[in-house]
C-alpha positions in Angstrom: 0.0 0.0 0.0 1.3 3.5 -0.9 2.2 5.9 1.9 0.3 9.2 2.2 1.6 12.0 4.4 -1.1 14.2 5.8 0.0 17.6 7.0 -2.5 19.8 8.8 -2.5 21.7 12.1 -6.2 20.7 12.8 -6.4 17.3 14.4 -10.0 16.9 13.3 -9.1 17.4 9.6 -6.3 14.9 9.9 -8.7 12.3 11.5 -11.4 12.9 8.8 -8.9 12.5 6.0 -7.4 9.4 7.6 -10.9 7.8 7.9 -11.6 8.3 4.2 -8.2 7.6 2.7 -6.9 4.8 4.9 -8.6 2.1 2.6 -6.4 3.4 -0.2 -3.2 4.6 1.5 -1.2 4.0 4.6 -1.7 7.4 6.3 0.9 9.2 8.3 -0.3 12.3 10.2 1.9 15.4 11.0 0.5 18.6 12.4 3.3 21.0 11.3 5.4 21.7 8.3 8.7 21.2 10.2 7.6 17.7 11.3 6.6 16.9 7.7 10.0 18.0 6.4 11.9 15.9 9.0 9.7 12.9 8.2 10.2 13.0 4.4 14.0 13.4 4.9 14.1 10.1 6.7 11.3 8.1 5.2 9.8 7.1 1.9 6.5 8.9 1.1 4.4 8.3 -2.1 2.3 11.5 -1.9 1.7 14.5 0.4 -1.5 16.3 1.2 -0.3 19.7 2.6 -2.4 22.3 4.3 -1.5 25.9 3.5 -2.6 27.8 6.5 -0.4 26.5 9.4 1.4 28.4 12.2 5.2 28.4 12.5 5.8 27.3 8.9 3.0 27.6 6.3 2.3 25.2 3.5 4.0 27.3 0.8 7.2 27.5 2.8 7.0 23.8 3.6 6.5 22.8 0.0 9.4 25.0 -1.0 11.7 23.3 1.5 10.6 19.8 0.5 11.4 20.6 -3.2 15.0 21.2 -2.2 15.5 17.5 -1.6 12.5 15.5 -2.9 10.1 15.4 -5.9 7.4 13.6 -3.9 3.9 14.5 -5.3 2.4 17.4 -3.3 -1.2 18.5 -3.3 -1.9 21.7 -1.5 -5.1 21.8 0.6 -6.6 25.1 1.8 -9.8 27.0 2.5 -8.5 29.8 0.2 -9.5 29.7 -3.4 -7.8 32.9 -4.7 -6.3 32.4 -8.1 -3.1 34.0 -6.9 -2.8 31.4 -4.1 -3.2 28.6 -6.6 -0.6 30.0 -8.9 1.8 30.6 -6.0 1.4 27.0 -4.9 2.1 25.6 -8.4 5.0 27.9 -9.0 6.9 26.7 -5.9 6.5 23.1 -6.8 3.1 21.8 -5.8 1.5 19.3 -8.3 -2.1 20.2 -7.6 -4.3 22.4 -5.4 -7.7 21.6 -3.8 -9.9 23.9 -1.8 -12.0 23.2 1.3 -14.7 22.0 1.4 -13.9 19.4 -1.2 -15.6 16.4 -2.5 -13.9 13.3 -1.2 -14.2 11.4 -4.5 -12.7 14.3 -6.4 -9.8 14.5 -3.9 -9.1 10.8 -4.4 -9.3 11.1 -8.2 -6.8 14.1 -8.1 -4.4 12.1 -6.0 -4.6 9.1 -8.4 -4.1 11.4 -11.4 -1.1 13.1 -9.9 0.5 9.8 -9.0 -0.2 8.4 -12.5 1.2 11.4 -14.3 4.4 11.5 -12.3 4.9 7.8 -12.6 4.8 8.1 -16.4 7.6 10.7 -16.2 9.8 9.1 -13.5 11.6 6.4 -15.5 14.2 8.8 -16.8 14.4 11.0 -13.8 16.4 10.2 -10.7 16.4 12.2 -7.5 19.2 11.5 -5.0 19.6 13.7 -1.9 18.4 16.8 -3.8 20.4 16.0 -6.9 18.0 15.7 -9.9 19.1 13.9 -13.1 16.7 14.2 -16.0 17.8 12.2 -19.0 14.9 13.3 -21.2 15.8 16.9 -20.7 19.5 16.1 -20.5 19.7 18.3 -17.3 21.3 17.9 -14.0 20.6 20.1 -11.0 21.2 20.2 -7.2 18.5 21.9 -5.0 17.4 23.8 -8.2 20.9 24.9 -9.1 21.7 23.8 -12.7 24.9 22.0 -13.3 26.4 22.2 -16.7 28.0 19.0 -17.9 29.3 18.3 -21.3 27.5 15.5 -23.3 30.1 12.9 -22.4 30.2 14.0 -18.7 26.4 13.7 -18.6 26.4 10.2 -20.1 29.1 9.0 -17.8 27.5 10.4 -14.7 24.1 9.1 -15.7 25.4 5.6 -16.2 27.0 5.5 -12.7 24.0 7.0 -10.9 21.5 4.7 -12.7 23.5 1.7 -11.5 24.2 2.3 -7.8 26.9 0.3 -6.1 28.0 -1.3 -9.3 31.7 -1.0 -10.1 32.5 0.1 -13.7 36.0 -0.6 -15.0 37.5 2.2 -17.1 37.4 0.0 -20.2 33.7 -0.7 -19.7 33.0 3.0 -19.3 35.0 3.7 -22.5 33.0 1.1 -24.4 29.6 2.3 -23.2 30.1 6.1 -23.3 32.7 6.5 -26.0 32.3 3.4 -28.0 36.1 2.9 -28.1 36.5 6.1 -30.1 40.0 6.5 -31.7 42.7 7.8 -29.4 40.5 7.5 -26.3 42.5 6.2 -23.3 41.8 5.3 -19.7 43.0 8.6 -18.5 40.1 10.3 -20.5 37.7 8.7 -17.9 39.8 10.0 -15.0 39.7 13.5 -16.6 36.0 13.5 -17.0 35.3 12.2 -13.5 37.6 14.9 -12.1 35.6 17.5 -14.0 32.3 16.1 -12.8 33.5 16.2 -9.2 34.6 19.8 -9.5 31.3 20.9 -11.0 29.3 19.3 -8.3 31.5 20.7 -5.5 30.8 24.1 -6.9 27.1 23.7 -6.0 28.0 22.2 -2.6 26.8 18.7 -3.4 29.0 16.2 -1.3 30.1 14.4 -4.4 33.1 12.7 -2.8 30.7 10.8 -0.4 29.0 9.1 -3.3 31.3 9.0 -6.4 33.9 6.5 -5.4 37.2 5.5 -7.0 37.8 1.8 -6.9 41.6 1.7 -7.1 43.0 -0.3 -10.0 39.5 -0.9 -11.4 37.4 2.2 -12.1 34.4 4.0 -10.4 31.1 3.4 -8.8 28.2 5.4 -7.4 27.9 4.6 -3.8 24.2 4.8 -2.8 24.5 3.2 0.6 24.3 6.6 2.3 21.2 7.7 0.5 18.2 6.5 -1.4 17.2 6.8 -5.0 13.6 7.9 -5.0 
């Protein structure tokens, strides 16, 4: 069963949503944005229903913080139906927006639609500790900071990230990424890895924790300290 994180400062609303949605989702209840952020950082969540009007940290700020490290589907829930509010929610990364009072059937349909839409797009997108690799768009970013890799650097990095904990020899990387192009040598791999590391360090991603050198063999993407979502 998929996990649903319900975030609302009103216990009654949390209880009502849990009663209706528990046949379809495993419901986790949090009554503050800060608790929601902490939970998502440490646990897998399939979808989030996030109330906007909360004390301490409102839904918009919570959504913005979550988007720094996760692309979990987020549906904003609020009593406000101002178009400017809806636009604001979508601009900061929400996937949909429902207003109270809402029809329970419509809410469930929207949740299903958001999950289906994102699932169709996720095969070529990998999120790892705030690092987003999108093969379709040929883009790499960390916490919304774009990282400019050359085509070969991107292909090399994508191959490693898509195969966590697998050791790739330099000769294998040359064969897959370069196709044994003329005059290409093992040190070409080392040079490209060095460039990748430098570019990720510039955006403060802890690249050395995850991109490991296997001495005498090649390289691997060490995912033991994180999770691919």
